ROSEDREN-184730 format. One record per residue (C-alpha): residue number from 1; chain; x, y, z. Coordinates in steps of 0.1 Angstrom, whole numbers, plus 2048, in hexadecimal, padded with zeros to 3 digits. Layout:
+-----+-------+------+-------+-----+
!  nr ! kette ! east ! north !  up !
+-----+-------+------+-------+-----+
! NUM !     A !    X !     Y !   Z !
...
+-----+-------+------+-------+-----+
This chain:
+-----+-------+------+-------+-----+
!  nr ! kette ! east ! north !  up !
+-----+-------+------+-------+-----+
!   1 !     A !  CD9 !   645 ! 56D !
!   2 !     A !  CE2 !   625 ! 55C !
!   3 !     A !  CC2 !   623 ! 548 !
!   4 !     A !  CC7 !   647 ! 53D !
!   5 !     A !  CEA !   63F ! 531 !
!   6 !     A !  CDE !   620 ! 51F !
!   7 !     A !  CC2 !   632 ! 50E !
!   8 !     A !  CD9 !   64E ! 504 !
!   9 !     A !  CF2 !   635 ! 4F5 !
!  10 !     A !  CD6 !   627 ! 4DF !
!  11 !     A !  CCB !   64A ! 4D4 !
!  12 !     A !  CF0 !   652 ! 4CE !
!  13 !     A !  CF2 !   634 ! 4B7 !
!  14 !     A !  CD1 !   639 ! 4A4 !
!  15 !     A !  CD0 !   65E ! 49D !
!  16 !     A !  CF3 !   665 ! 490 !
!  17 !     A !  CF4 !   645 ! 47C !
!  18 !     A !  CD3 !   64D ! 46B !
!  19 !     A !  CE5 !   66B ! 45B !
!  20 !     A !  D05 !   657 ! 455 !
!  21 !     A !  CF2 !   63B ! 443 !
!  22 !     A !  CE1 !   655 ! 42D !
!  23 !     A !  D03 !   664 ! 424 !
!  24 !     A !  D11 !   641 ! 41B !
!  25 !     A !  CF2 !   639 ! 407 !
!  26 !     A !  CF5 !   659 ! 3F3 !
!  27 !     A !  D1B !   65A ! 3EF !
!  28 !     A !  D2A !   639 ! 3F9 !
!  29 !     A !  D47 !   639 ! 411 !
!  30 !     A !  D57 !   658 ! 401 !
!  31 !     A !  D6E !   664 ! 41D !
!  32 !     A !  D7A !   682 ! 409 !
!  33 !     A !  D57 !   68F ! 406 !
!  34 !     A !  D50 !   686 ! 42A !
!  35 !     A !  D6D !   69C ! 436 !
!  36 !     A !  D65 !   6B7 ! 41D !
!  37 !     A !  D41 !   6B9 ! 42A !
!  38 !     A !  D4B !   6B6 ! 44E !
!  39 !     A !  D60 !   6D6 ! 44B !
!  40 !     A !  D4A !   6E7 ! 431 !
!  41 !     A !  D44 !   706 ! 445 !
!  42 !     A !  D4B !   717 ! 466 !
!  43 !     A !  D2F !   707 ! 479 !
!  44 !     A !  D35 !   6E4 ! 46E !
!  45 !     A !  D5B !   6E9 ! 475 !
!  46 !     A !  D52 !   6F5 ! 498 !
!  47 !     A !  D3D !   6D6 ! 49F !
!  48 !     A !  D58 !   6BF ! 490 !
!  49 !     A !  D74 !   6CE ! 4A4 !
!  50 !     A !  D5F !   6CE ! 4C4 !
!  51 !     A !  D58 !   6AA ! 4BE !
!  52 !     A !  D7C !   6A1 ! 4B7 !
!  53 !     A !  D88 !   6B1 ! 4D8 !
!  54 !     A !  D6C !   6A0 ! 4EB !
!  55 !     A !  D76 !   67F ! 4DD !
!  56 !     A !  D9A !   684 ! 4E9 !
!  57 !     A !  D8D !   68D ! 50C !
!  58 !     A !  D76 !   66E ! 50B !
!  59 !     A !  D93 !   657 ! 503 !
!  60 !     A !  DA8 !   665 ! 51F !
!  61 !     A !  D8A !   661 ! 537 !
!  62 !     A !  D84 !   63D ! 52C !
!  63 !     A !  DA7 !   632 ! 533 !
!  64 !     A !  DAC !   646 ! 554 !
!  65 !     A !  D8A !   63E ! 563 !
!  66 !     A !  D88 !   61B ! 554 !
!  67 !     A !  DAA !   612 ! 562 !
!  68 !     A !  DA2 !   621 ! 584 !
!  69 !     A !  D82 !   60C ! 585 !
!  70 !     A !  D93 !   5ED ! 577 !
!  71 !     A !  D7B !   5EC ! 55A !
!  72 !     A !  D81 !   5D3 ! 53E !
!  73 !     A !  D82 !   5D8 ! 518 !
!  74 !     A !  D89 !   5FD ! 519 !
!  75 !     A !  D96 !   5FC ! 4F5 !
!  76 !     A !  D72 !   5F3 ! 4EB !
!  77 !     A !  D65 !   615 ! 4F3 !
!  78 !     A !  D7F !   625 ! 4DD !
!  79 !     A !  D76 !   60E ! 4C0 !
!  80 !     A !  D51 !   615 ! 4C5 !
!  81 !     A !  D59 !   63A ! 4C5 !
!  82 !     A !  D6C !   637 ! 4A5 !
!  83 !     A !  D52 !   620 ! 494 !
!  84 !     A !  D32 !   62F ! 4A1 !
!  85 !     A !  D39 !   64F ! 4B3 !
!  86 !     A !  D3C !   661 ! 4D4 !
!  87 !     A !  D17 !   664 ! 4D8 !
!  88 !     A !  D16 !   63E ! 4DB !
!  89 !     A !  D37 !   636 ! 4EC !
!  90 !     A !  D35 !   650 ! 508 !
!  91 !     A !  D13 !   647 ! 517 !
!  92 !     A !  D1C !   622 ! 512 !
!  93 !     A !  D3C !   627 ! 526 !
!  94 !     A !  D29 !   63A ! 541 !
!  95 !     A !  D0F !   61E ! 542 !
!  96 !     A !  D29 !   603 ! 548 !
!  97 !     A !  D3D !   61A ! 560 !
!  98 !     A !  D1E !   620 ! 575 !
!  99 !     A !  D17 !   5FA ! 577 !
! 100 !     A !  D3B !   5F4 ! 581 !
! 101 !     A !  D39 !   60F ! 59C !
! 102 !     A !  D18 !   601 ! 5A9 !
! 103 !     A !  D26 !   5DE ! 5AA !
! 104 !     A !  D45 !   5E9 ! 5BD !
! 105 !     A !  D30 !   5FD ! 5D6 !
! 106 !     A !  D18 !   5DF ! 5DC !
! 107 !     A !  D36 !   5C8 ! 5E0 !
! 108 !     A !  D46 !   5E0 ! 5F9 !
! 109 !     A !  D25 !   5E3 ! 60C !
! 110 !     A !  D22 !   5BD ! 60D !
! 111 !     A !  D46 !   5BB ! 61A !
! 112 !     A !  D3E !   5D4 ! 635 !
! 113 !     A !  D1E !   5C1 ! 63F !
! 114 !     A !  D30 !   5A0 ! 640 !
! 115 !     A !  D4C !   5B0 ! 655 !
! 116 !     A !  D33 !   5BE ! 66E !
! 117 !     A !  D22 !   59C ! 670 !
! 118 !     A !  D42 !   58B ! 67C !
+-----+-------+------+-------+-----+
């Protein structure tokens, strides 16, 4: 799964940013226009609100799960979410989380093997 998460994080960076860069090239960093277009109609408002709620859930998950697994630099996923987007930050977090879990499991297994050898 780690390779899937990693690939999805790259796709989550490239695809959305291709549209964002086009917007910046055409309009500059016009935040008022950005928010106006983001909530321009019912469908875009639906997606925007769905994304905002998902972002809050992600932040809670990052801090709860990351703290439980003693992961470092949890704040970085929030910054990446704000600067790049959830489609990048979420699969990246899942990638790092998966590596942390695998490392803990292999360490636990090694401890068990060493304990049995004594």
